[in-house]
N, C-alpha and C positions, 0 to 999 in steps of 0.2 A: 448590277441593272443600271443603264443609263434612263435618264430621265431627260423630256425635251418640252420646250415651250412652245415651238411651230412645228407643224405637219406640211410638209410639202407633197399633195397628191396629183396625179396626172396619169393619163394612158401609159406614157414614157416618163417615168421618174427620172430620167438622167437628164432629162429637160433642165433640171433645177440644179445639178450637181455644182456649175460654178458658182451660182448665187448663193448654194450653202455656205460654200468655203468662204463666199464675203462675207454673209451675213456672221459668221463664227468670229471673222476675224476684224469686222466694225463695231459689232454691238454683243459680242460674246453672250449670244442667245444660242441656245443648242438645236438643232432640228432633224427631224428624220425626213426619209422619200418614203413612198408608198404607190404602190397602183391607186387609181381613182377608185374603183370598184373594192378596194379593199380596205378603205379609210374606216369605214361603219367599226370595223373590228377595235379598233383603237379609243371610240370614244364611249362616253358615259356619262351620268348624270351630275358627276363630280368634276369630270374633264374640263381643265380650264386653261386655255390658250389660243392661240391663232392658227386657222386653216388656210391655206395658200393652194385653191385648185386651178388647175388650166383646162381650160376649155381649146383646145388645139384645133378639133372641127365641131360640127354641128352634133355629130354623134356622141361629144360627150354633154351635151346640153341637159337632153334629161337625167343622167347621172348628177348633175351638180342640183338639180329641181329637187330630185329627191334627197339628196344630202340634208341641201338647205332646209328644207321642208322640216326633216326627221330632226336636227337640230333644234329648230323654231317650236315643233309641236314638244317636244321634249323638255324644251327649256333649259337645256345644257347650256353652261357660261361659255360659250366659244365666239369668238369675232371669226368671220369668213371673208376672205378677199377672193375675188375669181379674175384671174389672168385670161383674157380672151384674145383669141385670134383675129385678125381682120376681116374673114369670112363669116366667124362667128356673129359677130357687131355687126356686119352689114342687116342679117337677119332679124337682131333684135330679139333672140330668142331668151336671153337671160334678161331683159328690160324689167319683168314682172318681179324679178328678185331684188333689185334696188332698194326697196325699204329695211330689208333684211340684210344686207352687206356691208361690210366695214368701208368697201371699197371695189372698182372694178379697174383693172388697167390692163392697156393695148399689151400684147404679147410683147411687141417691138422696145415697150419703155418698163420693161418689168425691172429690171437692172437697176435704173434709177429711182423708181418708185416704190418699189415694195419695201426696202429698209425702213423706210420713213413710216410708212402704214403700217407695220409690223412693230414698230420703236412705240407708234401712239397708241396700237392694241396694248402693249407690254404697260404702258402707264396708267391705261384704265381698267386694268384688270384689279376685280374685288378681292384680292386674296389667292394664294396658290393652295390646292388642296391635292388633287392628281390630276398631275401632267400627262402629257401623252407618255408612251412606253413603247417603244419600237418591240412590237411582237416577237422578233426573233431573243430577243433579252427576257422576255416573260417569262417568270416561272409555273406551274403549274398553279400553285397557290394564287398568283398574281390572277393569269385567266379565269378561275374560278370567282376570286373576291369581285373582278370588276363586271362578269359576266351575272350575278346576282346583285352586285349595287345596282346595275343598269336597270331592272325593272321590279327585283324582289328583294330591297334592303332589309327586309325583316329575318331573310334567312342567311343572312352573311356567316350567322354565329353556325353553319351547316359546313363553311367552306373546310376545316378539319376533317371531320367526318368524312367529307364526301373524299378528299383526297386520299385518305384510308381505304374508302372503300374502291374507287378507284387504281390505288396500286398495289392490291392483294386481290386473288381471284376467287373470294369467296362470295356464297349466297348471302344477298342483300333483302330485307324486307323493309316496302316502304307501304305505311298505315295511313290515312287521310281520308276525309269525306269526299263525294265525287266530284271531280271539278278542282280541285286545288293544287293541282299540278304534279301529280307522281310519275305520268308517262315522263315530263318535261325533266323532273330529278333524274330517273332512268337513264336517259338520253346522257346529260351531265356526266354520271358515271361513266357508261358507257365511250363517249367521246373523249376520254382524258385516261382513259385504261389502255393495255397493252393489245386490246380487242377491236380499238378504234379504226382500223384499216377494214375491218368484216362486217357483217350485217347486223343493225339491231331489229328482233322482229317482236312485235306487240301482238299478245295474244287475248282478246279480251273472252275470257273462260266464260263470264255471264250471259255471253250474247251466243255460245255456241251452243245446240241443242243435246241435250245429257246422252243421247245413243251415240253422238258424232264428235263426242270430247276425245275419245281416245284415239281413235281415228284422225283426229287433226294434231292429237301431238304425235303418237307414235306410228302414224300410218297405217296401211292396213296392205294384204296381199289381194291378187285377183281372186275373186270367191268367196272373201271372208264371210260377207252375208249380203244378201238380196240387193242388189243393184251396184256391188262392188265387182264392177266389171273390168277393172284394170290394177294394175300396182298404182298405189298412193304413196307419196313420200309424206312422210310426217315433218312437223316443227323440229323436234329435236333433231334430224339429219339436215334438213333444210337450211337450217341456222349455221352450220358449218361449224365455225371459230367464234362465230359472232356472239352477241347476247340475246337471250330469250325472256321479253318480260311478260310474267303470267300475270296477267291483270284481272280482279277479282275473284285471287284463287281461292276464295271462301266458298264459292260456289261448286267446286268440285265436289263430287262424292266420295265416300269413305274408302270405296274400292279403288278410286282413280288417284286419291291421296297416297295409298300403299304404294300405287306402282311408281308415283312421281319420288316418294321417298327411295325408291328403290335407284333410280335415275341420279339423284342428288349423290348419294350414298356411293353408289358404284360407275354410273355411266351408262350402265345395262338396262336394255330394253327390249322386247319383242314387238314387231307389228301386230296389231289386230288380226288373228287367223294365221298367223308365221309362227317358225320354230326356231328361226336364226335369230340368235342374240345379235343386236349393234349395238355401238356405243356412240353415247352424245359428248360430243368435245366442245359443246357451247356452256356458256355461263348461265345462270338462271339468276334473274330480280324478280319477285315475287312482289305482287302488290295487292292491297285490300282496302276498303273503304269501312271495315267492319273491324272493331277490336276481337283480334283473336282470340285473347286471351276470354271474352266472354263467351266466345264460342265453342273455347275447349271446356268451360264449366259446364255447358249446355251440350256437350256430348258430339259437337256436330264438326272438329276438328281434331286431329289424331295430336296427339301430345308431342310424340316423337318427331312430326315433321314441323312440326312448330318451333322446337328448339332447333332442328337444322338449316330453317328458314333464317332464324332470327340471330343470326351470328353478328351480321350487322345491322341495325334498324335506324328506321327514322320517320320521324311523325311529322307531317303537314299540317299545321293547324290552318281550321277554315277562314275564309278570307274577312269574315267578320270580325275576327282576332287578329289581323294585320292590316289595320288601317294604314298604317304608312305605304305601302305596297298599294293601294289603290291608285294614287294619282300617277306613278310612273308607270304601273301596267296599263292605266289608261290610256295615258299619252303613246305610250307603244303601239298600244293596238290601231288609236286614232291616224297615227303615221302608216300603219301597213294597209288598213280599209281608204284611207284617203288617196293611196297610190291604186289599190286596185279598183276603187270605182273614179278614178280620173277625176278626183275632188281636189281643189287650190286651198287647202287648209292647211294655215301656218301657226294659226294659235288656238288654245283650249279656253275657253274662258272659267274662269275659277269658280263661278257658279256649278258648271259641271261638275266638279272634282267634289265641290262639297256635297251636290245630290248623291253621288256616287258613292261617298263617304259615310252619309247616312242612310243609304240602304242595306237592309241586313245579308242580303246575298244567299239565300238557301241554296243556291246553286252552283255557289261560288264562281270562280274564275270563268268558267266555261258560259255561268249565265252572263256574266258583265261583258263576254266578249260578244254576246250575242244582243246584247242593249247597247252597245258601242257599234257595231257595226251596222246596227238601224238606224242609230244618229248620224253617222258618216253619210249613210245612203241619203237621207234627206235632207243634208245641210245644203246652204247656201252659201257664200261667201268664203273670205279667208278665215272666219273664226266660227268655230263649234260652240254653240252656246244651247243654255237651259231649254229652251222651248224646241231643240231638235231631238233630245231626251225621250222616249216612249213615255207616255202620261202615267204609267204605273210607278215608274222612277222617278219624272220631274215633280209629282205632287205627292210623292209620299210621305206619310205622315203615322208614326207609329200608334195606332190606335189601343187606347189602354181600357180595356174590358171589366166591367165592373167586377167578375170574379175572378180577374186576373191582373189586379194593381202592378204597376211598376213600382218594383222595391226604390226604395227612396236611398237607402244604403242597403251594403252587403257586397257579396262577389260578385265581381264581372262577369263569371260567366254565367251568375245568373239573370243580370242585366242583357246579355247578349241572347240568351235562351228566350227571354220574354219578346225582344225583336224578331228573334225567326221566326217564334210562335204567331207574332201579329202578322207577319209578312204571310203567312201560308193561308190564316185565317181570312184576310184581306185578298187574297188570289182565289180562293174557295168562295167567297161572295159576289166575285165579278164574275164567275165564272158559274154562277146557280148551282155552286156544289158538285159541278161536273171535276172527277178529279183528274181527268185527262186533258182537260183544257188547261186545268190550274196547275197541273205540272209542267205543260208547254209554256204559261205565262212566266212560270218561277225559273225556267230553265234548268231543270231537272227530269229525271225520268220515273215514271208512275211508283215503280218500286222504292226509289230513295223518298217520295212522297209520302208512301204509306207507311215506312218505315218512321218517319219525322211525326208523323199525325199519332202514329200507335205512341211514340216517345211523350207527345204533348197529352196524349189523352183526347185527340180530337177526332170526333167522328162526322158530324157534319155540324155546320154554322147557321146562326139564325138568320134568316135571311128577312129585309126590310120590308 
């Protein structure tokens, strides 16, 4: 694998080929070429080097704006130099980026000016951690490592198990609270498996009506039941040789669990109302926001199905136990929504990250995404500030109920449970004990709120 300290990015990368050779000869700095719209794949929170982008036409300006904004918002230690054609310079489309660039160089002068600027950036670098890596030379381990380091560094320890899951066609079980990123983890497994050229289908089992689940999964023949006026292809057939993610698998009834077990063991199933046996050629990944071992003990989940699903298992901790992920996740979300809402954000104030790290996030990443989206939407200027955050997050101070004092010392989980309980009680107070409004404010479903209230023994909260 070859490491590089300089990345040349252009709509037509060959524009830099001669300069690449000259740079290697004069400075001994290694570089690589890539398309402008593909550079983001090589970047990350520890990537440390110099990026040289060519704005050969006005069409390149928006792409460079997005790239520079993401680098700045996510605080990646990268120096950016822009080489611009005369037509681009005349329009002034890159002038607003001036404070965030190491330099702007006319296209006609690049050969003379660039080596000096690049050497200056090299001298100013504060230590090398992860340099650029040409994607063509990356191993699956390197790709996954960078993917997780980019936004969820706490999950880097999952790289080896993910490689194992991607390399072998076995069933996988992913367990974690609602909104912790189970679908994203399933996507990573699929994207690095032999099935990556086929589709990934996500089936939210908990959102399907009980009497329609079998039809959705297995399909049905015409006339199978009232309203079945035509043949329906089920998900097990539609997925082909791709991957099927069965989310909230714990919501399946015992009869449906038995049929699913048969599909996993033999691949065989019959459409509802049909006699012909079909074969499923897809791979199954299951996800649950409930500890299935508890469901086994309560007789709500088949033991044999659990063992079949649990060949490889992943547990995703809630966001309140992954504080190191909050900053990178938030910065990535700000970059995403800044583009979506045409905002000119380039920095995130440290107070914003401090507030986000202090909040308990009962709704996990999904709730935080909603909060960041609101903040970006109401923001003005180049910096996202604390006052842009929704009031419940901005002003959050964990209350200390008399009957539930914060433990001065003790297990970390106990302290975290206290903060989650406090957030739920606060939301109920602000919603006047309306559970629907409280669930919306917390960014979780009513079912999840009910389960958490049951866990903490909350019925109603006293209103002032």
